[in-house]
C-alpha positions as a printed NumPy array, in Angstrom:
array([[-13.673,  14.492,  15.335],
       [-16.58 ,  15.153,  17.613],
       [-19.186,  17.981,  17.337],
       [-17.732,  19.866,  20.284],
       [-14.232,  19.963,  18.735],
       [-15.626,  21.189,  15.421],
       [-17.548,  23.964,  17.232],
       [-14.26 ,  24.926,  19.048],
       [-12.41 ,  25.154,  15.78 ],
       [-15.079,  27.536,  14.53 ],
       [-13.526,  30.249,  16.591],
       [-10.592,  31.908,  14.555],
       [ -8.364,  32.324,  17.576],
       [ -8.678,  28.602,  18.528],
       [ -8.046,  27.523,  14.956],
       [ -4.983,  29.763,  14.834],
       [ -3.735,  28.213,  18.192],
       [ -4.259,  24.671,  16.728],
       [ -2.483,  25.618,  13.347],
       [  0.358,  27.044,  15.49 ],
       [  0.762,  23.968,  17.567],
       [  0.661,  21.808,  14.382],
       [  3.786,  23.539,  13.113],
       [  5.863,  22.996,  16.221],
       [  8.653,  20.515,  15.855],
       [  8.07 ,  18.807,  19.192],
       [  4.943,  16.66 ,  19.161],
       [  5.33 ,  15.436,  22.721],
       [  6.118,  17.049,  26.018],
       [  9.617,  16.338,  27.125],
       [ 12.189,  17.858,  29.483],
       [ 15.836,  18.038,  28.437],
       [ 18.752,  17.189,  30.663],
       [ 18.971,  20.74 ,  32.117],
       [ 15.358,  20.492,  33.195],
       [ 14.279,  22.864,  30.432],
       [ 10.873,  22.359,  28.858],
       [ 10.628,  21.071,  25.213],
       [  7.486,  21.977,  23.468],
       [  5.411,  25.204,  23.268],
       [  4.419,  26.658,  26.492],
       [  1.106,  28.475,  27.077],
       [  3.116,  31.688,  27.247],
       [  4.631,  30.972,  23.834],
       [  1.18 ,  30.309,  22.436],
       [ -0.046,  33.551,  23.866],
       [  2.991,  35.564,  22.588],
       [  2.428,  34.065,  19.063],
       [ -1.318,  34.787,  19.094],
       [ -1.48 ,  38.267,  20.887],
       [  2.155,  39.546,  20.904],
       [  1.951,  39.752,  24.691],
       [  4.794,  38.458,  26.757],
       [  2.412,  37.06 ,  29.498],
       [ -0.431,  34.717,  28.989],
       [ -3.853,  36.578,  28.925],
       [ -7.006,  35.222,  30.392],
       [ -8.585,  35.165,  26.934],
       [ -5.817,  32.802,  25.46 ],
       [ -6.014,  30.738,  28.725],
       [ -9.767,  30.313,  28.194],
       [ -9.124,  29.22 ,  24.524],
       [ -6.579,  26.644,  25.646],
       [ -8.85 ,  25.294,  28.217],
       [-11.708,  24.92 ,  25.769],
       [ -9.357,  23.192,  23.309],
       [ -8.237,  20.854,  26.06 ],
       [-11.913,  20.115,  27.164],
       [-12.994,  19.109,  23.646],
       [ -9.858,  16.829,  23.405],
       [ -7.97 ,  18.743,  20.667],
       [ -4.862,  19.652,  22.829],
       [ -3.157,  18.371,  25.899],
       [ -1.964,  20.767,  28.659],
       [  0.846,  19.366,  30.887],
       [  2.383,  21.159,  33.834],
       [  6.171,  21.084,  33.841],
       [  7.412,  23.047,  36.888],
       [  6.18 ,  26.628,  36.39 ],
       [  5.386,  26.036,  32.749],
       [  2.18 ,  24.769,  31.096],
       [  3.16 ,  22.839,  27.894],
       [  0.683,  22.542,  25.126],
       [  0.602,  19.776,  22.532],
       [ -1.741,  18.482,  19.905],
       [ -3.47 ,  15.213,  20.81 ],
       [ -2.823,  12.565,  18.336]])
């Protein structure tokens, strides 16, 4: 793990996001037959972290930082942004 990733995990909210994503059953982004998104969306992460139904700019910034340091992957699936841990 690189220094930037370790620094990112020093923030309690980012660590909580990574812990949440590590408990999700779907490790890769997939779309089911009906076109539904499989995997946690940015909105679901935000709901878990803040209790808010819409993604907040603070959680969005945390997700961008985690992606920039290589800990997570964000993938657009239609109107959803799906979050997964990088392996």
